[in-house]
N, C-alpha and C positions, 0 to 999 in steps of 0.2 A: 246608455252612452258614459264615455267615460270622465270628460267632463260631469261633473254637476252640480255647481254653480260658481259664480259670477260674484265681487262684489267690490266697486268703486273705493281704492286708497284714495293716498294724499297722491300721489305723484303715481298714478295705474293703476293696474285691478290690477286682484289675486281671487289668483285663477284657483277652484280645489276640484281633485281628480282623486276618487276614490279615498285614499289614507294618508293621500300625501294635498301640499297646494306650491303656486307658486305666486309670486309678483312678479308680472312685467308691465311694459309700457308702451303704451300700444303709438308708434311712433306717427301713424297718419291718423286726423283727426276724421269726427264720425263713430255713431252710433255701427252705422253698416261695415268698419274696419275694427271694431269690436265684436260682428262678430266675425267677419271674415276669420281672421287669430282666432277664436272656439274656435272655430268648423277645421281649421290646420294645427285647433289640439288634438281634435280628436283622428286627425286624421295621422302626424306625429306619431298620436301614442297606439292605433291602430299597427304600425308600421317599428314600432319597438323603438320610436326613437327618448331621449330620455326628457326627462322635463329643462335640464340645463337646454339641451339643443333643442324642445320646444321655442325657450320663454328666447337664446339667441336669434333663432330661426326668427321668429317677429319682430324681435329690437330692429334687426337689420331690417328690415322693411322698406323698402325703398316706392314709390309713387313715378311714375312715367311718365313724360309728356304728352299731355295731350286727355291723360288717366286720374284728377283727378291729384293733380302732385300742384303740392302748394306751393306760392311766390311769396318772401319775404323781400320789404324793404321800410328792414326797424328804423333807419335813417329819416323815412315821408311819412312812414306809420300808413303803411300800405301793403296787405295782404290781397294776393289774385288766387283765388283755386277755378284751375285751369279745367273745368270737364267737357272738357270741344270732343276732345276725342272719338267715333259713332256715342252722340252724349244722346239720352235718351231720360222717358217719364223719372225713373227709378232713380239714374243717376242723378240726376239736375232738382229733382227732391231732397236728398240728399245730401248735394251740395249749398245748396240752398238754405240747409238746414246749420249743418256749418257755420254759413254764412252771417244769419241771427247771432247768433254766443258768437260772435269776435268783435272787436272791439275797437271804436273813433263807428264815424262813416260808415253806411254798408250801401256799397252797388255793385246793384246783382246787372248784369250784361249778358243776356239769353240769347239763343239763334236758335233757326231751326234747327231741331234733332229728325233727319234720315232715313229713311227705309222702316218706318213704325207700319207701314201697308195704310186699311183703307178707312181706317180710326185714329189717321196721323193729325186730323182738325181738332177731334172729342182730348186726342192728350193732351196737345197745345193747350190750348185752354183749360183742362183739371193742371200743363203746372202751371200757368199765368195766376187762376187760381188761390194753387197754395202759396204762391211764389206773396202775393197780396195779400196772406194769415199771420207770411212772416213781418218780422221786428226785423225790417231791410229801409234804408232809408229811399234809395232809390232807386228802381227798376227800367234798366232800358230795353227795348224789345229790339231786332233786327228780322227781315227775311220775313219774306213771302209766306211762311208759315207762321210766322210768329207776328203773323199779329192777330193774331186767333187770342195767342196768349194775351198779347198785353189787353185785346178789346176783356177777356172773360176778369183781368183783374182790374179792372177795370170794375164792372157791375159791382165789386165788391170788398172796393181797397177799402181800405182803413183810411180814414183823415190823417195828413201827415207826409200819406207817399208822396212820392214826385212819379207821376209814371210817364216816359216817352216813349214813341215810336219811331225807331229814324230806317231813316229811306235802306232801297238796297240802293 
């Protein structure tokens, strides 16, 4: 692999490739976004891009509405992670990981994940258990399948988490 190692720095990451390295700020939070940036680095190197071009590409990354889109209102100290478009267990867990590291009160508003196939009930329960294990103050579940998510969270929820099941 062209990417050898990566290390967290004060303001971003240092990516080591062969005899060189570059410092980069991944603009969208989450470990999964660092992995995406590293994959992009490997592809860029394969296609002959310079490290400066790769760094510029990573640092100009913007999320799309509904796809891990971060909305912030600093005046009211509110951060919203919008991952509603075609959400799935992996994307929901990634959002919950980022939410647990946020400052202030943390509220997860979770809805049904569609098009999951025959294991949809267990996948919703899996996300519910995952959410209950995170440092999140309130979990709100809405939707028919989200009832499963709420029930699974309720089974193992930590003390102090408030769990709400909102009717459709």
